[in-house]
C-alpha positions as CSV (number, residue, x, y, z in Angstrom):
1,X,-1.8,-79.0,-20.8
2,X,-5.3,-77.9,-21.7
3,X,-6.9,-79.4,-24.8
4,X,-6.5,-77.2,-27.8
5,X,-9.8,-75.2,-27.7
6,X,-10.8,-73.2,-30.6
7,X,-11.2,-69.4,-30.4
8,X,-14.7,-68.9,-29.0
9,X,-17.5,-67.4,-30.8
10,X,-19.9,-65.5,-28.7
11,X,-23.6,-66.6,-28.6
12,X,-26.2,-64.5,-30.1
13,X,-29.4,-65.8,-28.3
14,X,-32.9,-64.4,-28.1
15,X,-35.1,-63.7,-25.1
16,X,-36.9,-66.9,-24.0
17,X,-34.5,-69.4,-24.9
18,X,-33.6,-71.7,-22.0
19,X,-30.0,-71.9,-20.9
20,X,-29.3,-75.5,-21.2
21,X,-26.2,-77.2,-20.1
22,X,-25.0,-77.6,-23.7
23,X,-25.7,-73.9,-24.4
24,X,-23.8,-72.9,-21.2
25,X,-20.8,-75.2,-22.1
26,X,-20.6,-73.9,-25.7
27,X,-21.2,-70.2,-25.2
28,X,-19.8,-69.6,-21.6
29,X,-17.6,-72.2,-20.2
30,X,-15.6,-73.0,-23.4
31,X,-15.1,-69.2,-23.9
32,X,-13.8,-68.6,-20.4
33,X,-11.7,-71.7,-20.5
34,X,-10.1,-70.5,-23.7
35,X,-9.6,-67.0,-22.3
36,X,-8.0,-68.4,-19.3
37,X,-5.8,-70.8,-21.1
38,X,-4.8,-69.0,-24.3
39,X,-1.9,-70.4,-26.3
40,X,1.4,-69.6,-24.6
41,X,4.9,-70.8,-25.3
42,X,8.1,-70.1,-23.6
43,X,11.4,-71.8,-24.8
44,X,15.1,-71.2,-24.4
45,X,18.5,-72.3,-25.5
46,X,20.5,-74.5,-23.2
47,X,23.3,-75.5,-25.5
48,X,25.4,-73.0,-27.4
49,X,24.8,-72.7,-31.1
50,X,27.3,-71.4,-33.8
51,X,26.1,-68.6,-35.9
52,X,28.1,-68.3,-39.1
53,X,29.3,-65.1,-40.2
54,X,26.8,-62.9,-42.4
55,X,24.3,-65.6,-42.5
56,X,20.7,-65.6,-41.3
57,X,20.5,-68.5,-38.8
58,X,17.2,-69.6,-36.9
59,X,18.0,-70.1,-33.1
60,X,17.4,-73.8,-32.0
61,X,15.5,-73.9,-28.8
62,X,16.1,-77.2,-26.9
63,X,14.5,-76.4,-23.6
64,X,10.7,-75.8,-23.0
65,X,9.3,-73.8,-19.9
66,X,5.7,-73.8,-21.0
67,X,3.8,-74.9,-24.1
68,X,0.0,-74.8,-23.4
69,X,-1.0,-75.9,-26.9
70,X,2.0,-78.1,-28.2
71,X,3.3,-75.7,-30.7
72,X,7.0,-76.4,-30.1
73,X,9.2,-79.4,-30.2
74,X,12.7,-79.5,-28.6
75,X,13.8,-82.1,-31.3
76,X,11.9,-81.5,-34.5
77,X,12.3,-78.0,-36.1
78,X,13.3,-76.8,-32.6
79,X,13.6,-73.2,-33.9
80,X,9.9,-73.0,-34.5
81,X,6.6,-72.3,-32.8
82,X,3.7,-73.5,-35.1
83,X,0.2,-72.0,-34.4
84,X,-2.3,-74.4,-33.3
85,X,-5.0,-71.7,-33.2
86,X,-5.4,-68.9,-35.8
87,X,-5.0,-65.4,-34.6
88,X,-2.7,-62.5,-33.5
89,X,0.3,-63.6,-31.4
90,X,2.8,-61.4,-29.5
91,X,6.2,-62.8,-30.5
92,X,9.3,-61.9,-28.4
93,X,12.7,-63.2,-29.2
94,X,16.2,-62.5,-27.6
95,X,19.6,-63.8,-28.7
96,X,22.7,-63.6,-26.5
97,X,26.0,-63.6,-28.4
98,X,29.3,-64.5,-27.0
99,X,31.8,-61.5,-26.5
100,X,33.3,-60.1,-29.7
101,X,33.7,-56.5,-30.5
102,X,33.8,-56.7,-34.3
103,X,30.6,-56.1,-36.4
104,X,26.9,-56.1,-35.5
105,X,24.5,-58.4,-34.0
106,X,20.9,-58.8,-34.9
107,X,17.8,-60.5,-34.0
108,X,14.7,-60.8,-36.2
109,X,11.3,-62.5,-36.0
110,X,10.5,-64.6,-39.1
111,X,7.1,-65.9,-40.1
112,X,7.3,-69.0,-42.3
113,X,10.9,-68.0,-43.4
114,X,10.4,-64.4,-44.1
115,X,11.2,-61.4,-41.6
116,X,8.0,-59.7,-40.2
117,X,7.7,-56.1,-40.7
118,X,8.8,-54.4,-37.5
119,X,10.4,-57.6,-36.1
120,X,14.1,-56.6,-36.2
121,X,16.5,-55.3,-33.7
122,X,20.4,-54.7,-33.7
123,X,23.3,-54.0,-31.5
124,X,27.1,-53.7,-31.7
125,X,29.5,-56.2,-30.4
126,X,31.2,-56.1,-27.2
127,X,34.4,-57.5,-25.6
128,X,33.6,-57.1,-21.9
129,X,30.1,-58.5,-21.9
130,X,27.9,-60.6,-23.9
131,X,25.7,-58.8,-26.4
132,X,21.9,-59.6,-26.2
133,X,19.6,-58.4,-28.9
134,X,15.8,-58.5,-28.3
135,X,12.8,-58.0,-30.6
136,X,8.9,-58.1,-30.1
137,X,6.3,-57.8,-32.6
138,X,2.7,-58.9,-33.1
139,X,2.2,-61.6,-35.8
140,X,-1.1,-62.6,-37.5
141,X,-0.9,-66.5,-37.8
142,X,-3.1,-69.2,-39.5
143,X,-3.0,-72.7,-38.1
144,X,0.2,-74.2,-39.3
145,X,2.1,-70.9,-39.7
146,X,5.4,-70.9,-37.7
147,X,7.6,-68.2,-36.3
148,X,11.3,-68.2,-35.4
149,X,13.8,-66.0,-33.9
150,X,16.7,-65.5,-36.4
151,X,20.2,-64.5,-35.6
152,X,22.7,-62.5,-37.9
153,X,26.1,-61.3,-37.0
154,X,29.0,-59.8,-38.8
155,X,32.2,-60.5,-36.8
156,X,34.1,-62.0,-39.7
157,X,34.0,-65.4,-38.2
158,X,31.4,-67.8,-36.6
159,X,30.3,-66.7,-33.2
160,X,28.6,-68.9,-30.6
161,X,25.4,-67.9,-28.7
162,X,26.0,-67.4,-24.9
163,X,24.4,-69.8,-22.5
164,X,24.4,-70.1,-18.8
165,X,25.3,-67.7,-16.0
166,X,22.1,-65.7,-16.5
167,X,22.7,-65.6,-20.4
168,X,20.7,-67.3,-23.1
169,X,18.4,-67.0,-26.1
170,X,14.8,-67.5,-25.8
171,X,11.5,-67.0,-27.4
172,X,8.0,-66.3,-26.0
173,X,4.8,-66.6,-28.2
174,X,1.5,-65.6,-26.8
175,X,-2.0,-65.5,-28.3
176,X,-3.4,-62.1,-28.0
177,X,-6.3,-61.6,-30.4
178,X,-8.6,-63.6,-32.6
C-alpha cells in the first residue's frame, strides 16, 4: 500500500529558480506518485446476506481485492468505503439477489446515509437466474465521507444475496478528480 499522499498542487515557479531536490520531490515526484497511485478500492461479498422485504439494506463486504488508501474494513462498518482524500470518486456497486420472481430488486449508492442523485438502478425478479442490479455514479467526497451500496427488494419476504459460482455483490471506488 502506498502512503496516503495528498492531492498534488502544481508548482507556480518563476524563471531563474533552481530545481532543488526538495522542489522536485514536492512538485514533480509527489504529484506523479499520486497520479499513478490514486485511491482505489475493490471489495466483494463472500458470504450471503439476508435483505429484508421493503427495507433499504447496506451490503456488507467481507472481502477486499484492493484498497490502496485503507478506506475499507472487512470487519468494522464493512458496508462502507471512507474517503481518505477529498475529491470526486467514481463509485460502482452491484448486487446479486437469489432467484425469486416476485417484486423488484434495486441497487443504490448512498453517501453518508443518503442516496446520491443518479445513483439508483432497478430490475425485476427472476426464477431461472440470479438477478443482478448495477449502478455507477460520480460522488464528491470530503475526507471522512463514506459511500455504500444499498439493496432494496420487494419479494414479500427476506431474500438472500447470491454468492459463489460467478455471482456476488461488489463495490469499486476510484478517485477520479480533485
